[in-house]
Backbone as JSON, one array per atom type, in Angstrom:
{
  "sequence": "XXXXXXXXXXXXXXXXXXXXXXXXXXXXXXXXXXXXXXXXXXXXXXXXXXXXXXXXXXXXXXXXXXXXXXXXXXXXXXXXXXXXXXXXXXXXXXXXXXXXXXXXXXXXXXXXXX",
  "N": [[-15.37, 3.39, 17.24], [-12.58, 3.13, 15.11], [-9.27, 3.89, 15.9], [-6.57, 5.53, 14.36], [-3.11, 5.81, 13.8], [-2.03, 8.82, 12.92], [0.5, 9.75, 11.96], [1.73, 7.31, 11.26], [0.0, 6.33, 9.26], [0.2, 8.47, 7.4], [2.93, 8.3, 6.64], [2.92, 5.78, 5.59], [1.05, 5.88, 3.44], [2.34, 7.86, 1.93], [4.66, 6.51, 1.26], [3.57, 4.51, -0.34], [2.65, 6.0, -2.43], [4.35, 6.3, -4.57], [5.22, 4.94, -7.72], [7.58, 3.48, -8.2], [8.35, 2.64, -5.66], [6.17, 1.04, -5.08], [6.55, -0.96, -6.99], [8.89, -2.07, -6.04], [7.98, -3.17, -3.59], [6.2, -5.03, -4.67], [8.01, -6.72, -5.95], [9.35, -7.7, -3.72], [7.4, -9.26, -2.58], [7.82, -11.73, -3.65], [9.97, -12.65, -2.32], [12.96, -12.11, -0.32], [15.44, -9.67, -1.42], [18.44, -8.35, -2.87], [19.74, -5.0, -2.85], [20.87, -4.44, -5.29], [19.52, -6.32, -6.94], [16.97, -5.28, -6.75], [17.27, -2.85, -7.98], [17.78, -3.44, -10.65], [15.43, -3.98, -12.48], [14.23, -1.44, -12.54], [15.76, 0.46, -13.72], [17.57, 2.28, -12.44], [19.94, 4.02, -10.42], [21.92, 2.5, -7.78], [22.04, 4.11, -5.58], [19.74, 5.72, -5.88], [17.73, 3.83, -5.65], [18.23, 3.02, -3.08], [17.46, 5.32, -1.67], [14.7, 5.25, -2.1], [14.19, 2.92, -0.68], [14.75, 3.76, 1.91], [12.59, 5.39, 2.44], [10.57, 3.45, 2.39], [11.46, 1.91, 4.53], [11.15, 3.74, 6.64], [8.42, 3.87, 6.76], [7.95, 1.42, 7.7], [7.6, -0.73, 6.03], [9.59, -2.31, 4.86], [12.52, -4.13, 5.82], [16.03, -4.0, 6.35], [18.91, -5.98, 6.02], [22.32, -6.15, 6.59], [25.03, -7.7, 5.07], [28.18, -7.81, 4.98], [29.1, -6.14, 2.13], [26.7, -6.39, 0.94], [23.32, -5.58, 0.89], [20.48, -6.95, 2.13], [17.05, -7.03, 1.53], [13.88, -7.16, 3.05], [10.38, -7.82, 2.95], [7.87, -6.31, 4.96], [4.75, -6.71, 5.68], [2.94, -5.95, 7.62], [2.26, -3.16, 8.29], [0.48, -2.61, 6.22], [-1.9, -3.7, 7.0], [-3.09, -1.87, 8.75], [-3.59, 0.2, 6.95], [-5.39, -1.11, 5.35], [-7.57, -1.46, 7.11], [-8.25, 1.23, 7.44], [-9.02, 1.96, 4.84], [-11.11, 0.15, 4.47], [-13.04, 1.11, 6.18], [-14.08, 3.29, 4.78], [-14.93, 1.98, 2.51], [-17.1, 0.52, 3.47], [-18.84, 2.65, 3.91], [-19.3, 3.54, 1.25], [-20.42, 1.25, 0.13], [-22.8, 1.06, 1.59], [-23.97, 3.44, 0.73], [-24.27, 2.88, -1.99], [-26.03, 0.72, -1.84], [-28.29, 2.03, -0.86], [-28.82, 3.72, -3.05], [-29.38, 1.8, -5.01], [-31.72, 0.65, -3.93], [-33.43, 2.88, -4.06], [-33.52, 3.23, -6.87], [-34.8, 0.85, -7.64], [-37.31, 1.16, -6.39], [-38.18, 3.39, -7.8], [-38.28, 2.41, -10.42], [-40.23, 0.43, -10.08], [-42.41, 2.04, -9.61], [-42.81, 3.17, -12.07], [-43.67, 1.1, -13.62], [-46.24, 0.5, -12.83]],
  "CA": [[-14.63, 3.94, 16.12], [-11.2, 2.68, 15.08], [-8.3, 5.0, 15.95], [-5.39, 5.31, 13.5], [-1.96, 6.67, 14.02], [-1.94, 9.71, 11.79], [1.86, 9.73, 11.43], [1.99, 6.01, 10.61], [-0.77, 6.32, 8.0], [0.78, 9.44, 6.5], [4.19, 7.8, 6.06], [2.58, 4.59, 4.8], [0.47, 6.3, 2.14], [3.37, 8.57, 1.18], [5.56, 5.49, 0.69], [2.84, 3.79, -1.39], [2.23, 6.9, -3.52], [5.34, 6.27, -5.65], [5.18, 3.66, -8.47], [8.83, 2.73, -8.03], [8.28, 1.98, -4.37], [5.16, -0.06, -5.19], [7.15, -2.07, -7.72], [9.85, -2.71, -5.11], [7.2, -4.01, -2.7], [5.71, -6.15, -5.47], [9.12, -7.66, -6.1], [9.66, -8.34, -2.42], [6.41, -10.31, -2.31], [8.39, -12.99, -4.14], [11.03, -13.05, -1.39], [14.0, -11.08, -0.09], [16.29, -9.32, -2.56], [19.48, -7.37, -2.62], [19.48, -3.67, -3.44], [21.23, -4.59, -6.72], [18.43, -7.0, -7.62], [15.82, -4.35, -6.81], [17.59, -1.75, -8.91], [17.89, -3.91, -12.04], [14.28, -3.78, -13.39], [13.7, -0.06, -12.54], [16.68, 1.3, -14.45], [17.94, 3.34, -11.5], [21.19, 3.76, -9.68], [21.79, 1.89, -6.47], [21.8, 5.21, -4.64], [18.35, 6.15, -6.0], [16.91, 2.77, -5.09], [18.45, 3.1, -1.62], [16.63, 6.43, -1.17], [13.33, 4.74, -2.04], [14.13, 1.95, 0.41], [14.71, 4.49, 3.17], [11.17, 5.81, 2.64], [9.83, 2.26, 2.7], [11.85, 1.55, 5.89], [10.51, 4.69, 7.58], [6.99, 3.46, 6.84], [7.88, 0.07, 8.3], [7.23, -1.75, 5.03], [10.71, -3.18, 4.61], [13.67, -4.09, 6.72], [17.27, -4.27, 5.61], [20.0, -6.64, 6.76], [23.58, -5.94, 5.88], [25.99, -8.81, 5.14], [29.33, -7.27, 4.26], [28.69, -5.06, 1.27], [25.38, -6.7, 0.36], [22.13, -5.24, 1.68], [19.33, -7.79, 1.84], [15.83, -6.3, 1.87], [12.76, -8.04, 3.33], [9.09, -7.19, 3.05], [7.13, -6.38, 6.21], [3.43, -6.28, 5.22], [2.09, -5.62, 8.74], [1.65, -1.82, 8.22], [-0.6, -2.59, 5.24], [-3.15, -4.05, 7.67], [-3.65, -0.61, 9.25], [-4.12, 0.91, 5.79], [-6.57, -1.86, 4.92], [-8.64, -1.1, 8.04], [-8.65, 2.6, 7.16], [-9.74, 1.94, 3.55], [-12.37, -0.6, 4.64], [-14.03, 1.99, 6.82], [-14.69, 4.06, 3.72], [-15.6, 1.03, 1.61], [-18.38, 0.28, 4.1], [-19.66, 3.82, 3.65], [-19.72, 3.54, -0.14], [-21.33, 0.12, -0.11], [-24.11, 1.45, 2.15], [-24.53, 4.46, -0.17], [-24.71, 2.23, -3.23], [-27.22, -0.06, -1.51], [-29.41, 2.98, -0.82], [-29.11, 4.14, -4.41], [-30.03, 0.66, -5.66], [-33.11, 0.56, -3.39], [-34.18, 4.0, -4.65], [-33.77, 2.95, -8.29], [-35.78, -0.21, -7.71], [-38.62, 1.76, -6.06], [-38.53, 4.28, -8.9], [-38.67, 1.55, -11.56], [-41.52, -0.2, -9.75], [-43.45, 3.12, -9.72], [-43.06, 3.43, -13.49], [-44.32, -0.08, -14.22], [-47.61, 0.32, -12.35]],
  "C": [[-13.15, 3.55, 16.21], [-10.28, 3.91, 15.06], [-7.09, 4.61, 15.12], [-4.3, 6.26, 13.9], [-1.79, 7.51, 12.78], [-0.55, 9.68, 11.15], [2.16, 8.44, 10.68], [1.27, 5.91, 9.28], [-0.18, 7.28, 6.98], [2.06, 8.89, 5.86], [3.91, 6.56, 5.19], [2.04, 4.99, 3.42], [1.47, 7.09, 1.3], [4.32, 7.57, 0.54], [4.88, 4.78, -0.48], [2.47, 4.67, -2.59], [3.18, 6.86, -4.72], [5.33, 4.92, -6.37], [6.46, 2.84, -8.31], [8.81, 1.97, -6.71], [7.28, 0.84, -4.38], [5.74, -1.23, -5.94], [8.2, -2.79, -6.89], [9.1, -3.66, -4.16], [6.65, -5.23, -3.43], [6.8, -7.2, -5.66], [9.41, -8.41, -4.85], [8.59, -9.34, -1.97], [6.91, -11.68, -2.72], [9.48, -13.52, -3.21], [12.04, -11.95, -1.26], [14.85, -10.86, -1.35], [17.36, -8.37, -2.13], [19.11, -6.06, -3.27], [19.8, -3.74, -4.93], [20.14, -5.27, -7.51], [17.21, -6.1, -7.76], [16.02, -3.25, -7.81], [17.52, -2.18, -10.38], [16.65, -3.62, -12.89], [13.81, -2.32, -13.44], [14.65, 0.92, -13.18], [17.08, 2.54, -13.64], [19.27, 3.0, -10.88], [20.92, 3.12, -8.34], [21.46, 2.95, -5.42], [20.33, 5.64, -4.69], [17.42, 5.08, -5.41], [17.06, 2.77, -3.55], [17.62, 4.21, -0.99], [15.17, 5.97, -1.06], [13.18, 3.74, -0.88], [14.11, 2.64, 1.77], [13.29, 4.98, 3.48], [10.34, 4.59, 3.05], [10.17, 1.76, 4.14], [11.19, 2.45, 6.9], [9.04, 4.38, 7.79], [6.82, 2.09, 7.46], [7.57, -1.06, 7.33], [8.34, -2.69, 4.65], [11.73, -3.09, 5.71], [14.89, -4.53, 5.93], [18.26, -4.95, 6.54], [21.27, -6.51, 5.94], [24.53, -7.11, 6.15], [27.2, -8.41, 4.31], [28.88, -6.06, 3.44], [27.29, -5.25, 0.69], [24.27, -6.36, 1.38], [20.99, -6.13, 1.24], [18.07, -7.08, 2.35], [14.67, -7.3, 1.98], [11.48, -7.25, 3.43], [8.51, -7.35, 4.46], [5.72, -5.83, 5.88], [2.51, -5.84, 6.37], [1.48, -4.2, 8.66], [0.53, -1.72, 7.2], [-1.93, -2.93, 5.89], [-3.85, -2.82, 8.23], [-4.29, 0.18, 8.08], [-5.39, 0.23, 5.29], [-7.79, -1.52, 5.82], [-9.17, 0.3, 7.75], [-9.48, 2.65, 5.86], [-11.09, 1.23, 3.72], [-13.46, 0.23, 5.31], [-14.75, 2.8, 5.77], [-15.39, 3.18, 2.71], [-16.98, 0.72, 2.16], [-19.34, 1.43, 3.82], [-20.19, 3.8, 2.22], [-20.66, 2.39, -0.47], [-22.73, 0.45, 0.42], [-24.78, 2.48, 1.21], [-25.03, 3.83, -1.46], [-25.92, 1.37, -3.01], [-28.46, 0.87, -1.46], [-29.79, 3.46, -2.21], [-29.83, 3.03, -5.17], [-31.49, 0.52, -5.23], [-33.97, 1.67, -3.99], [-34.51, 3.75, -6.11], [-34.81, 1.86, -8.47], [-37.17, 0.35, -7.43], [-39.08, 2.67, -7.22], [-39.01, 3.46, -10.11], [-40.02, 0.87, -11.31], [-42.65, 0.79, -9.89], [-43.77, 3.36, -11.19], [-43.84, 2.29, -14.12], [-45.76, -0.29, -13.78], [-48.59, 1.06, -13.22]]
}
């Protein structure tokens, strides 16, 4: 059985629960960006975007480099691998359940056609 860090998963899923933070991550998939660039499409103050970035940083999803007054933000997708493993564990359960349901439906249909 795979062991997961409860705190890491909790902070990761909490960070991903907000649509603004997900849009920031989506933008960072294209490459690094400044806080100003990240704030532009979400119609938010730099301070509000910075608060979202702190949540993403705490979850390990982004890192920030400061060059003078400019904060450059970079994506770190590694924590998403742990979330993927956690989700895949449940996907395997549902796939097995759906396979069982399909087999039952096939047997039932075969019984009707006899």
